[in-house]
Gaussian input, Z-matrix of N, CA and C with variables (Angstrom, degrees):
# hf/3-21g

backbone

0 1
 N
 C     1     B1
 C     2     B2     1     A1
 N     3     B3     2     A2     1     D1
 C     4     B4     3     A3     2     D2
 C     5     B5     4     A4     3     D3
 N     6     B6     5     A5     4     D4
 C     7     B7     6     A6     5     D5
 C     8     B8     7     A7     6     D6
 N     9     B9     8     A8     7     D7
 C    10    B10     9     A9     8     D8
 C    11    B11    10    A10     9     D9
 N    12    B12    11    A11    10    D10
 C    13    B13    12    A12    11    D11
 C    14    B14    13    A13    12    D12
 N    15    B15    14    A14    13    D13
 C    16    B16    15    A15    14    D14
 C    17    B17    16    A16    15    D15
 N    18    B18    17    A17    16    D16
 C    19    B19    18    A18    17    D17
 C    20    B20    19    A19    18    D18
 N    21    B21    20    A20    19    D19
 C    22    B22    21    A21    20    D20
 C    23    B23    22    A22    21    D21
 N    24    B24    23    A23    22    D22
 C    25    B25    24    A24    23    D23
 C    26    B26    25    A25    24    D24
 N    27    B27    26    A26    25    D25
 C    28    B28    27    A27    26    D26
 C    29    B29    28    A28    27    D27
 N    30    B30    29    A29    28    D28
 C    31    B31    30    A30    29    D29
 C    32    B32    31    A31    30    D30
 N    33    B33    32    A32    31    D31
 C    34    B34    33    A33    32    D32
 C    35    B35    34    A34    33    D33
 N    36    B36    35    A35    34    D34
 C    37    B37    36    A36    35    D35
 C    38    B38    37    A37    36    D36
 N    39    B39    38    A38    37    D37
 C    40    B40    39    A39    38    D38
 C    41    B41    40    A40    39    D39
 N    42    B42    41    A41    40    D40
 C    43    B43    42    A42    41    D41
 C    44    B44    43    A43    42    D42
 N    45    B45    44    A44    43    D43
 C    46    B46    45    A45    44    D44
 C    47    B47    46    A46    45    D45
 N    48    B48    47    A47    46    D46
 C    49    B49    48    A48    47    D47
 C    50    B50    49    A49    48    D48
 N    51    B51    50    A50    49    D49
 C    52    B52    51    A51    50    D50
 C    53    B53    52    A52    51    D51
 N    54    B54    53    A53    52    D52
 C    55    B55    54    A54    53    D53
 C    56    B56    55    A55    54    D54
 N    57    B57    56    A56    55    D55
 C    58    B58    57    A57    56    D56
 C    59    B59    58    A58    57    D57
 N    60    B60    59    A59    58    D58
 C    61    B61    60    A60    59    D59
 C    62    B62    61    A61    60    D60
 N    63    B63    62    A62    61    D61
 C    64    B64    63    A63    62    D62
 C    65    B65    64    A64    63    D63
 N    66    B66    65    A65    64    D64
 C    67    B67    66    A66    65    D65
 C    68    B68    67    A67    66    D66
 N    69    B69    68    A68    67    D67
 C    70    B70    69    A69    68    D68
 C    71    B71    70    A70    69    D69
 N    72    B72    71    A71    70    D70
 C    73    B73    72    A72    71    D71
 C    74    B74    73    A73    72    D72
 N    75    B75    74    A74    73    D73
 C    76    B76    75    A75    74    D74
 C    77    B77    76    A76    75    D75
 N    78    B78    77    A77    76    D76
 C    79    B79    78    A78    77    D77
 C    80    B80    79    A79    78    D78
 N    81    B81    80    A80    79    D79
 C    82    B82    81    A81    80    D80
 C    83    B83    82    A82    81    D81
 N    84    B84    83    A83    82    D82
 C    85    B85    84    A84    83    D83
 C    86    B86    85    A85    84    D84
 N    87    B87    86    A86    85    D85
 C    88    B88    87    A87    86    D86
 C    89    B89    88    A88    87    D87
 N    90    B90    89    A89    88    D88
 C    91    B91    90    A90    89    D89
 C    92    B92    91    A91    90    D90
 N    93    B93    92    A92    91    D91
 C    94    B94    93    A93    92    D92
 C    95    B95    94    A94    93    D93
 N    96    B96    95    A95    94    D94
 C    97    B97    96    A96    95    D95
 C    98    B98    97    A97    96    D96
 N    99    B99    98    A98    97    D97
 C   100   B100    99    A99    98    D98
 C   101   B101   100   A100    99    D99
 N   102   B102   101   A101   100   D100
 C   103   B103   102   A102   101   D101
 C   104   B104   103   A103   102   D102
 N   105   B105   104   A104   103   D103
 C   106   B106   105   A105   104   D104
 C   107   B107   106   A106   105   D105
 N   108   B108   107   A107   106   D106
 C   109   B109   108   A108   107   D107
 C   110   B110   109   A109   108   D108
 N   111   B111   110   A110   109   D109
 C   112   B112   111   A111   110   D110
 C   113   B113   112   A112   111   D111
 N   114   B114   113   A113   112   D112
 C   115   B115   114   A114   113   D113
 C   116   B116   115   A115   114   D114
 N   117   B117   116   A116   115   D115
 C   118   B118   117   A117   116   D116
 C   119   B119   118   A118   117   D117
 N   120   B120   119   A119   118   D118
 C   121   B121   120   A120   119   D119
 C   122   B122   121   A121   120   D120
 N   123   B123   122   A122   121   D121
 C   124   B124   123   A123   122   D122
 C   125   B125   124   A124   123   D123
 N   126   B126   125   A125   124   D124
 C   127   B127   126   A126   125   D125
 C   128   B128   127   A127   126   D126
 N   129   B129   128   A128   127   D127
 C   130   B130   129   A129   128   D128
 C   131   B131   130   A130   129   D129
 N   132   B132   131   A131   130   D130
 C   133   B133   132   A132   131   D131
 C   134   B134   133   A133   132   D132
 N   135   B135   134   A134   133   D133
 C   136   B136   135   A135   134   D134
 C   137   B137   136   A136   135   D135
 N   138   B138   137   A137   136   D136
 C   139   B139   138   A138   137   D137
 C   140   B140   139   A139   138   D138
 N   141   B141   140   A140   139   D139
 C   142   B142   141   A141   140   D140
 C   143   B143   142   A142   141   D141
 N   144   B144   143   A143   142   D142
 C   145   B145   144   A144   143   D143
 C   146   B146   145   A145   144   D144
 N   147   B147   146   A146   145   D145
 C   148   B148   147   A147   146   D146
 C   149   B149   148   A148   147   D147
 N   150   B150   149   A149   148   D148
 C   151   B151   150   A150   149   D149
 C   152   B152   151   A151   150   D150
 N   153   B153   152   A152   151   D151
 C   154   B154   153   A153   152   D152
 C   155   B155   154   A154   153   D153
 N   156   B156   155   A155   154   D154
 C   157   B157   156   A156   155   D155
 C   158   B158   157   A157   156   D156
 N   159   B159   158   A158   157   D157
 C   160   B160   159   A159   158   D158
 C   161   B161   160   A160   159   D159
 N   162   B162   161   A161   160   D160
 C   163   B163   162   A162   161   D161
 C   164   B164   163   A163   162   D162
 N   165   B165   164   A164   163   D163
 C   166   B166   165   A165   164   D164
 C   167   B167   166   A166   165   D165
 N   168   B168   167   A167   166   D166
 C   169   B169   168   A168   167   D167
 C   170   B170   169   A169   168   D168
 N   171   B171   170   A170   169   D169
 C   172   B172   171   A171   170   D170
 C   173   B173   172   A172   171   D171
 N   174   B174   173   A173   172   D172
 C   175   B175   174   A174   173   D173
 C   176   B176   175   A175   174   D174
 N   177   B177   176   A176   175   D175
 C   178   B178   177   A177   176   D176
 C   179   B179   178   A178   177   D177
 N   180   B180   179   A179   178   D178
 C   181   B181   180   A180   179   D179
 C   182   B182   181   A181   180   D180
 N   183   B183   182   A182   181   D181
 C   184   B184   183   A183   182   D182
 C   185   B185   184   A184   183   D183
 N   186   B186   185   A185   184   D184
 C   187   B187   186   A186   185   D185
 C   188   B188   187   A187   186   D186
 N   189   B189   188   A188   187   D187
 C   190   B190   189   A189   188   D188
 C   191   B191   190   A190   189   D189
 N   192   B192   191   A191   190   D190
 C   193   B193   192   A192   191   D191
 C   194   B194   193   A193   192   D192
 N   195   B195   194   A194   193   D193
 C   196   B196   195   A195   194   D194
 C   197   B197   196   A196   195   D195
 N   198   B198   197   A197   196   D196
 C   199   B199   198   A198   197   D197
 C   200   B200   199   A199   198   D198
 N   201   B201   200   A200   199   D199
 C   202   B202   201   A201   200   D200
 C   203   B203   202   A202   201   D201
 N   204   B204   203   A203   202   D202
 C   205   B205   204   A204   203   D203
 C   206   B206   205   A205   204   D204
 N   207   B207   206   A206   205   D205
 C   208   B208   207   A207   206   D206
 C   209   B209   208   A208   207   D207
 N   210   B210   209   A209   208   D208
 C   211   B211   210   A210   209   D209
 C   212   B212   211   A211   210   D210
 N   213   B213   212   A212   211   D211
 C   214   B214   213   A213   212   D212
 C   215   B215   214   A214   213   D213
 N   216   B216   215   A215   214   D214
 C   217   B217   216   A216   215   D215
 C   218   B218   217   A217   216   D216
 N   219   B219   218   A218   217   D217
 C   220   B220   219   A219   218   D218
 C   221   B221   220   A220   219   D219
 N   222   B222   221   A221   220   D220
 C   223   B223   222   A222   221   D221
 C   224   B224   223   A223   222   D222
 N   225   B225   224   A224   223   D223
 C   226   B226   225   A225   224   D224
 C   227   B227   226   A226   225   D225
 N   228   B228   227   A227   226   D226
 C   229   B229   228   A228   227   D227
 C   230   B230   229   A229   228   D228
 N   231   B231   230   A230   229   D229
 C   232   B232   231   A231   230   D230
 C   233   B233   232   A232   231   D231
 N   234   B234   233   A233   232   D232
 C   235   B235   234   A234   233   D233
 C   236   B236   235   A235   234   D234
 N   237   B237   236   A236   235   D235
 C   238   B238   237   A237   236   D236
 C   239   B239   238   A238   237   D237
 N   240   B240   239   A239   238   D238
 C   241   B241   240   A240   239   D239
 C   242   B242   241   A241   240   D240
 N   243   B243   242   A242   241   D241
 C   244   B244   243   A243   242   D242
 C   245   B245   244   A244   243   D243
 N   246   B246   245   A245   244   D244
 C   247   B247   246   A246   245   D245
 C   248   B248   247   A247   246   D246
 N   249   B249   248   A248   247   D247
 C   250   B250   249   A249   248   D248
 C   251   B251   250   A250   249   D249
 N   252   B252   251   A251   250   D250
 C   253   B253   252   A252   251   D251
 C   254   B254   253   A253   252   D252
 N   255   B255   254   A254   253   D253
 C   256   B256   255   A255   254   D254
 C   257   B257   256   A256   255   D255
 N   258   B258   257   A257   256   D256
 C   259   B259   258   A258   257   D257
 C   260   B260   259   A259   258   D258
 N   261   B261   260   A260   259   D259
 C   262   B262   261   A261   260   D260
 C   263   B263   262   A262   261   D261
 N   264   B264   263   A263   262   D262
 C   265   B265   264   A264   263   D263
 C   266   B266   265   A265   264   D264
 N   267   B267   266   A266   265   D265
 C   268   B268   267   A267   266   D266
 C   269   B269   268   A268   267   D267
 N   270   B270   269   A269   268   D268
 C   271   B271   270   A270   269   D269
 C   272   B272   271   A271   270   D270
 N   273   B273   272   A272   271   D271
 C   274   B274   273   A273   272   D272
 C   275   B275   274   A274   273   D273
 N   276   B276   275   A275   274   D274
 C   277   B277   276   A276   275   D275
 C   278   B278   277   A277   276   D276
 N   279   B279   278   A278   277   D277
 C   280   B280   279   A279   278   D278
 C   281   B281   280   A280   279   D279
 N   282   B282   281   A281   280   D280
 C   283   B283   282   A282   281   D281
 C   284   B284   283   A283   282   D282
 N   285   B285   284   A284   283   D283
 C   286   B286   285   A285   284   D284
 C   287   B287   286   A286   285   D285
 N   288   B288   287   A287   286   D286
 C   289   B289   288   A288   287   D287
 C   290   B290   289   A289   288   D288
 N   291   B291   290   A290   289   D289
 C   292   B292   291   A291   290   D290
 C   293   B293   292   A292   291   D291
 N   294   B294   293   A293   292   D292
 C   295   B295   294   A294   293   D293
 C   296   B296   295   A295   294   D294
 N   297   B297   296   A296   295   D295
 C   298   B298   297   A297   296   D296
 C   299   B299   298   A298   297   D297
 N   300   B300   299   A299   298   D298
 C   301   B301   300   A300   299   D299
 C   302   B302   301   A301   300   D300
 N   303   B303   302   A302   301   D301
 C   304   B304   303   A303   302   D302
 C   305   B305   304   A304   303   D303

   B1=1.4438
   B2=1.5320
   B3=1.3498
   B4=1.4595
   B5=1.5246
   B6=1.3489
   B7=1.4615
   B8=1.5229
   B9=1.3118
   B10=1.4662
   B11=1.5210
   B12=1.3284
   B13=1.4617
   B14=1.5214
   B15=1.3271
   B16=1.4658
   B17=1.5243
   B18=1.3249
   B19=1.4614
   B20=1.5181
   B21=1.3212
   B22=1.4657
   B23=1.5200
   B24=1.3270
   B25=1.4594
   B26=1.5248
   B27=1.3281
   B28=1.4636
   B29=1.5226
   B30=1.3272
   B31=1.4572
   B32=1.5243
   B33=1.3180
   B34=1.4593
   B35=1.5244
   B36=1.3159
   B37=1.4585
   B38=1.5254
   B39=1.3230
   B40=1.4637
   B41=1.5212
   B42=1.3356
   B43=1.4572
   B44=1.5235
   B45=1.3177
   B46=1.4570
   B47=1.5156
   B48=1.3422
   B49=1.4585
   B50=1.5245
   B51=1.3106
   B52=1.4557
   B53=1.5170
   B54=1.3213
   B55=1.4659
   B56=1.5279
   B57=1.3082
   B58=1.4613
   B59=1.5219
   B60=1.3124
   B61=1.4566
   B62=1.5180
   B63=1.3239
   B64=1.4588
   B65=1.5230
   B66=1.3211
   B67=1.4640
   B68=1.5190
   B69=1.3352
   B70=1.4627
   B71=1.5242
   B72=1.3261
   B73=1.4589
   B74=1.5227
   B75=1.3073
   B76=1.4582
   B77=1.5232
   B78=1.3144
   B79=1.4641
   B80=1.5202
   B81=1.3153
   B82=1.4631
   B83=1.5133
   B84=1.3117
   B85=1.4624
   B86=1.5223
   B87=1.3193
   B88=1.4723
   B89=1.5235
   B90=1.3333
   B91=1.4640
   B92=1.5255
   B93=1.3197
   B94=1.4521
   B95=1.5272
   B96=1.3312
   B97=1.4581
   B98=1.5235
   B99=1.3120
   B100=1.4616
   B101=1.5282
   B102=1.2965
   B103=1.4614
   B104=1.5336
   B105=1.3248
   B106=1.4630
   B107=1.5260
   B108=1.3279
   B109=1.4613
   B110=1.5131
   B111=1.3225
   B112=1.4648
   B113=1.5184
   B114=1.3387
   B115=1.4557
   B116=1.5192
   B117=1.3177
   B118=1.4677
   B119=1.5230
   B120=1.3205
   B121=1.4592
   B122=1.5264
   B123=1.3173
   B124=1.4533
   B125=1.5238
   B126=1.3433
   B127=1.4592
   B128=1.5220
   B129=1.3036
   B130=1.4567
   B131=1.5284
   B132=1.3286
   B133=1.4636
   B134=1.5192
   B135=1.3312
   B136=1.4560
   B137=1.5254
   B138=1.3277
   B139=1.4595
   B140=1.5263
   B141=1.3421
   B142=1.4633
   B143=1.5211
   B144=1.3203
   B145=1.4619
   B146=1.5209
   B147=1.3228
   B148=1.4585
   B149=1.5209
   B150=1.3218
   B151=1.4561
   B152=1.5144
   B153=1.3113
   B154=1.4605
   B155=1.5244
   B156=1.3292
   B157=1.4630
   B158=1.5270
   B159=1.3301
   B160=1.4676
   B161=1.5281
   B162=1.3228
   B163=1.4592
   B164=1.5192
   B165=1.3250
   B166=1.4572
   B167=1.5255
   B168=1.3057
   B169=1.4625
   B170=1.5217
   B171=1.3195
   B172=1.4538
   B173=1.5293
   B174=1.3240
   B175=1.4636
   B176=1.5204
   B177=1.3163
   B178=1.4657
   B179=1.5281
   B180=1.3456
   B181=1.4722
   B182=1.5328
   B183=1.3288
   B184=1.4743
   B185=1.5348
   B186=1.3327
   B187=1.4611
   B188=1.5269
   B189=1.3338
   B190=1.4565
   B191=1.5210
   B192=1.3106
   B193=1.4685
   B194=1.5189
   B195=1.3153
   B196=1.4568
   B197=1.5174
   B198=1.3383
   B199=1.4510
   B200=1.5182
   B201=1.3176
   B202=1.4615
   B203=1.5260
   B204=1.3359
   B205=1.4624
   B206=1.5239
   B207=1.3158
   B208=1.4569
   B209=1.5235
   B210=1.3190
   B211=1.4626
   B212=1.5293
   B213=1.3220
   B214=1.4558
   B215=1.5183
   B216=1.3118
   B217=1.4615
   B218=1.5245
   B219=1.3251
   B220=1.4590
   B221=1.5247
   B222=1.3145
   B223=1.4654
   B224=1.5188
   B225=1.3285
   B226=1.4652
   B227=1.5241
   B228=1.3283
   B229=1.4616
   B230=1.5264
   B231=1.3136
   B232=1.4634
   B233=1.5167
   B234=1.3146
   B235=1.4640
   B236=1.5204
   B237=1.3475
   B238=1.4623
   B239=1.5247
   B240=1.3329
   B241=1.4680
   B242=1.5143
   B243=1.3204
   B244=1.4619
   B245=1.5210
   B246=1.3212
   B247=1.4602
   B248=1.5170
   B249=1.3143
   B250=1.4602
   B251=1.5203
   B252=1.3241
   B253=1.4593
   B254=1.5253
   B255=1.3205
   B256=1.4519
   B257=1.5255
   B258=1.3356
   B259=1.4592
   B260=1.5217
   B261=1.3312
   B262=1.4613
   B263=1.5260
   B264=1.3142
   B265=1.4534
   B266=1.5244
   B267=1.3214
   B268=1.4633
   B269=1.5276
   B270=1.3288
   B271=1.4637
   B272=1.5300
   B273=1.3195
   B274=1.4747
   B275=1.5270
   B276=1.3425
   B277=1.4672
   B278=1.5265
   B279=1.3338
   B280=1.4601
   B281=1.5260
   B282=1.3239
   B283=1.4741
   B284=1.5228
   B285=1.3158
   B286=1.4673
   B287=1.5117
   B288=1.3299
   B289=1.4573
   B290=1.5152
   B291=1.3339
   B292=1.4627
   B293=1.5225
   B294=1.3277
   B295=1.4560
   B296=1.5155
   B297=1.3180
   B298=1.4725
   B299=1.5104
   B300=1.3279
   B301=1.4586
   B302=1.5222
   B303=1.3419
   B304=1.4635
   B305=1.5066
   A1=110.94
   A2=117.24
   A3=120.04
   A4=110.99
   A5=117.32
   A6=120.82
   A7=111.07
   A8=116.84
   A9=120.49
   A10=109.90
   A11=117.66
   A12=121.50
   A13=110.31
   A14=117.91
   A15=120.86
   A16=110.62
   A17=117.36
   A18=121.43
   A19=111.86
   A20=117.24
   A21=120.92
   A22=111.35
   A23=116.37
   A24=120.38
   A25=110.34
   A26=117.61
   A27=121.08
   A28=110.19
   A29=117.76
   A30=121.19
   A31=110.65
   A32=117.56
   A33=120.91
   A34=110.77
   A35=118.40
   A36=120.26
   A37=111.91
   A38=118.12
   A39=119.29
   A40=112.44
   A41=118.09
   A42=120.49
   A43=112.52
   A44=117.92
   A45=120.31
   A46=110.13
   A47=117.98
   A48=119.78
   A49=111.25
   A50=115.24
   A51=120.49
   A52=106.92
   A53=116.55
   A54=118.41
   A55=110.58
   A56=114.26
   A57=121.08
   A58=109.01
   A59=115.45
   A60=121.13
   A61=110.05
   A62=115.54
   A63=121.49
   A64=108.39
   A65=116.17
   A66=123.01
   A67=107.91
   A68=116.55
   A69=120.46
   A70=110.69
   A71=114.53
   A72=121.91
   A73=106.70
   A74=116.26
   A75=121.87
   A76=107.68
   A77=115.69
   A78=120.70
   A79=105.95
   A80=115.38
   A81=121.50
   A82=109.17
   A83=116.71
   A84=123.62
   A85=111.34
   A86=120.26
   A87=119.85
   A88=112.59
   A89=116.92
   A90=119.51
   A91=111.25
   A92=115.32
   A93=123.07
   A94=106.65
   A95=117.65
   A96=121.63
   A97=109.51
   A98=120.78
   A99=126.51
   A100=110.42
   A101=113.98
   A102=120.48
   A103=111.43
   A104=116.72
   A105=121.98
   A106=109.18
   A107=115.85
   A108=122.49
   A109=110.03
   A110=116.99
   A111=121.98
   A112=106.75
   A113=116.08
   A114=121.58
   A115=110.06
   A116=115.60
   A117=121.76
   A118=108.82
   A119=116.22
   A120=120.36
   A121=108.45
   A122=116.57
   A123=121.35
   A124=113.59
   A125=117.86
   A126=120.46
   A127=109.30
   A128=116.32
   A129=122.41
   A130=109.11
   A131=115.24
   A132=120.94
   A133=107.27
   A134=115.78
   A135=121.86
   A136=107.62
   A137=115.65
   A138=122.14
   A139=107.61
   A140=117.28
   A141=122.25
   A142=109.14
   A143=116.17
   A144=120.85
   A145=109.95
   A146=115.75
   A147=122.52
   A148=110.62
   A149=116.89
   A150=122.12
   A151=112.34
   A152=115.47
   A153=121.16
   A154=113.47
   A155=117.30
   A156=119.96
   A157=109.65
   A158=117.19
   A159=119.46
   A160=111.30
   A161=115.01
   A162=122.39
   A163=108.85
   A164=115.68
   A165=122.47
   A166=107.61
   A167=115.88
   A168=122.37
   A169=103.75
   A170=115.86
   A171=122.26
   A172=109.52
   A173=116.61
   A174=120.70
   A175=110.04
   A176=116.10
   A177=121.56
   A178=110.42
   A179=117.10
   A180=120.73
   A181=113.01
   A182=117.26
   A183=123.72
   A184=114.15
   A185=118.52
   A186=119.64
   A187=112.84
   A188=118.30
   A189=121.59
   A190=109.86
   A191=115.04
   A192=122.50
   A193=107.09
   A194=116.85
   A195=120.40
   A196=112.68
   A197=116.96
   A198=118.68
   A199=108.88
   A200=116.56
   A201=121.95
   A202=110.57
   A203=115.46
   A204=121.68
   A205=106.46
   A206=117.18
   A207=121.44
   A208=111.52
   A209=116.09
   A210=122.08
   A211=109.64
   A212=116.41
   A213=121.84
   A214=114.56
   A215=118.77
   A216=121.51
   A217=111.42
   A218=115.87
   A219=122.81
   A220=109.32
   A221=115.22
   A222=122.41
   A223=107.01
   A224=116.15
   A225=121.31
   A226=109.72
   A227=115.29
   A228=121.10
   A229=108.29
   A230=116.25
   A231=121.07
   A232=107.04
   A233=116.85
   A234=120.77
   A235=107.24
   A236=116.97
   A237=120.41
   A238=116.72
   A239=118.96
   A240=119.38
   A241=110.36
   A242=115.31
   A243=120.50
   A244=109.44
   A245=115.77
   A246=120.87
   A247=111.05
   A248=116.13
   A249=121.94
   A250=109.54
   A251=115.35
   A252=120.65
   A253=107.52
   A254=116.34
   A255=121.45
   A256=108.48
   A257=116.03
   A258=119.41
   A259=110.42
   A260=114.79
   A261=122.20
   A262=108.74
   A263=115.71
   A264=121.91
   A265=106.16
   A266=117.37
   A267=120.73
   A268=111.92
   A269=117.08
   A270=120.56
   A271=112.49
   A272=115.87
   A273=121.96
   A274=108.43
   A275=118.17
   A276=121.85
   A277=115.34
   A278=117.79
   A279=118.66
   A280=111.43
   A281=117.42
   A282=121.59
   A283=107.39
   A284=115.92
   A285=120.27
   A286=111.03
   A287=114.54
   A288=121.53
   A289=109.05
   A290=115.84
   A291=120.75
   A292=109.57
   A293=113.73
   A294=121.79
   A295=107.57
   A296=117.06
   A297=123.09
   A298=107.08
   A299=116.88
   A300=121.54
   A301=109.60
   A302=114.43
   A303=118.42
   A304=111.33
   D1=-41.20
   D2=179.59
   D3=-60.91
   D4=-38.23
   D5=179.68
   D6=-63.82
   D7=-38.48
   D8=179.38
   D9=-65.94
   D10=-45.67
   D11=179.32
   D12=-63.65
   D13=-43.56
   D14=178.32
   D15=-60.45
   D16=-40.71
   D17=177.87
   D18=-63.57
   D19=-38.23
   D20=177.73
   D21=-66.95
   D22=-39.64
   D23=179.29
   D24=-64.73
   D25=-44.28
   D26=179.52
   D27=-63.75
   D28=-43.77
   D29=179.99
   D30=-64.31
   D31=-44.84
   D32=-178.21
   D33=-65.29
   D34=-43.50
   D35=-176.89
   D36=-71.63
   D37=-26.36
   D38=-179.31
   D39=-77.16
   D40=-11.28
   D41=178.92
   D42=-100.36
   D43=-2.62
   D44=179.54
   D45=-72.28
   D46=141.27
   D47=179.35
   D48=-69.47
   D49=146.94
   D50=176.22
   D51=-88.03
   D52=129.81
   D53=-176.90
   D54=-77.96
   D55=143.35
   D56=179.62
   D57=-76.69
   D58=153.36
   D59=178.27
   D60=-102.28
   D61=158.57
   D62=176.52
   D63=-110.48
   D64=130.91
   D65=179.65
   D66=-118.80
   D67=152.36
   D68=-176.97
   D69=-122.94
   D70=136.47
   D71=173.67
   D72=-122.24
   D73=122.98
   D74=176.74
   D75=-93.90
   D76=130.98
   D77=175.07
   D78=-99.60
   D79=110.18
   D80=-176.69
   D81=-116.99
   D82=104.89
   D83=-178.79
   D84=53.52
   D85=-96.26
   D86=-177.06
   D87=-119.08
   D88=36.39
   D89=-179.56
   D90=-148.69
   D91=147.79
   D92=169.04
   D93=-95.26
   D94=128.58
   D95=-179.04
   D96=-124.93
   D97=114.41
   D98=-0.58
   D99=-75.67
   D100=161.76
   D101=-179.17
   D102=-77.51
   D103=-32.03
   D104=179.65
   D105=-126.46
   D106=135.19
   D107=178.54
   D108=-121.22
   D109=138.96
   D110=171.25
   D111=-108.46
   D112=117.36
   D113=-173.99
   D114=-137.31
   D115=174.46
   D116=174.39
   D117=-107.14
   D118=149.79
   D119=176.82
   D120=-57.52
   D121=134.63
   D122=-178.32
   D123=95.77
   D124=-16.00
   D125=174.76
   D126=-64.42
   D127=164.50
   D128=177.82
   D129=-110.70
   D130=138.50
   D131=173.78
   D132=-116.34
   D133=126.94
   D134=177.84
   D135=-105.26
   D136=118.62
   D137=176.58
   D138=-95.60
   D139=123.95
   D140=-179.05
   D141=-120.23
   D142=124.83
   D143=-178.84
   D144=-89.39
   D145=106.87
   D146=176.02
   D147=-103.25
   D148=9.35
   D149=-178.90
   D150=-88.95
   D151=-175.34
   D152=-177.02
   D153=-96.07
   D154=-10.34
   D155=-178.53
   D156=-130.78
   D157=163.46
   D158=179.29
   D159=-68.17
   D160=153.06
   D161=179.64
   D162=-142.63
   D163=170.47
   D164=169.40
   D165=-132.78
   D166=165.96
   D167=164.68
   D168=-123.53
   D169=105.56
   D170=-172.02
   D171=-121.66
   D172=118.92
   D173=-179.81
   D174=-66.23
   D175=135.44
   D176=178.37
   D177=-62.76
   D178=-32.34
   D179=179.54
   D180=-88.92
   D181=10.29
   D182=179.33
   D183=65.90
   D184=18.93
   D185=-179.47
   D186=-77.88
   D187=-18.77
   D188=172.97
   D189=-158.12
   D190=158.06
   D191=175.22
   D192=-154.82
   D193=120.61
   D194=-178.83
   D195=-74.15
   D196=-16.21
   D197=-170.12
   D198=72.77
   D199=-172.08
   D200=-177.11
   D201=-67.25
   D202=128.53
   D203=174.62
   D204=-114.75
   D205=108.82
   D206=-179.41
   D207=-75.85
   D208=167.52
   D209=177.69
   D210=-55.16
   D211=129.50
   D212=179.22
   D213=81.66
   D214=-1.67
   D215=-179.39
   D216=-96.11
   D217=159.70
   D218=175.04
   D219=-129.12
   D220=152.16
   D221=173.93
   D222=-139.38
   D223=133.83
   D224=179.50
   D225=-108.50
   D226=142.24
   D227=174.40
   D228=-130.79
   D229=151.72
   D230=171.58
   D231=-90.11
   D232=137.90
   D233=179.37
   D234=-63.39
   D235=119.36
   D236=-169.32
   D237=-77.11
   D238=-28.86
   D239=-173.16
   D240=-161.12
   D241=165.67
   D242=174.91
   D243=-79.34
   D244=154.26
   D245=179.84
   D246=114.41
   D247=-163.40
   D248=179.52
   D249=-104.43
   D250=133.91
   D251=177.03
   D252=-127.41
   D253=117.28
   D254=174.89
   D255=-87.49
   D256=141.93
   D257=177.32
   D258=-136.00
   D259=157.82
   D260=-178.99
   D261=-135.50
   D262=172.91
   D263=166.96
   D264=-95.11
   D265=124.80
   D266=-178.32
   D267=-63.58
   D268=-28.09
   D269=178.69
   D270=-82.55
   D271=-26.93
   D272=-176.68
   D273=-134.96
   D274=78.83
   D275=-172.72
   D276=-59.63
   D277=-14.78
   D278=176.48
   D279=-75.70
   D280=-14.47
   D281=174.54
   D282=-78.62
   D283=120.53
   D284=-177.19
   D285=-133.65
   D286=149.56
   D287=175.76
   D288=-147.20
   D289=173.52
   D290=-179.36
   D291=-147.10
   D292=139.47
   D293=173.10
   D294=-110.40
   D295=124.48
   D296=176.09
   D297=-106.47
   D298=119.25
   D299=-176.07
   D300=-120.29
   D301=138.17
   D302=177.89
   D303=-92.70

């Protein structure tokens, strides 16, 4: 009987969804902090502008674009795909970041 119950517990727990994590990127003047993130597909990334001017987080491959993020504002995106995604600020193209997804 214990083996049957243990088998049911293993089967039930293996079908439960894995919850996504939330990651934060601070935009400080002319930098994304951290510059590189390691995340899982489906996780959420929250971009928060702590700088003095508006910024964006825009994927080079067009897989996401936060649009304008004003001072003190945040925008969240779901990680769109596995692999590496480079992103920039559309207003300040020298600002660069990278998302590494498994």
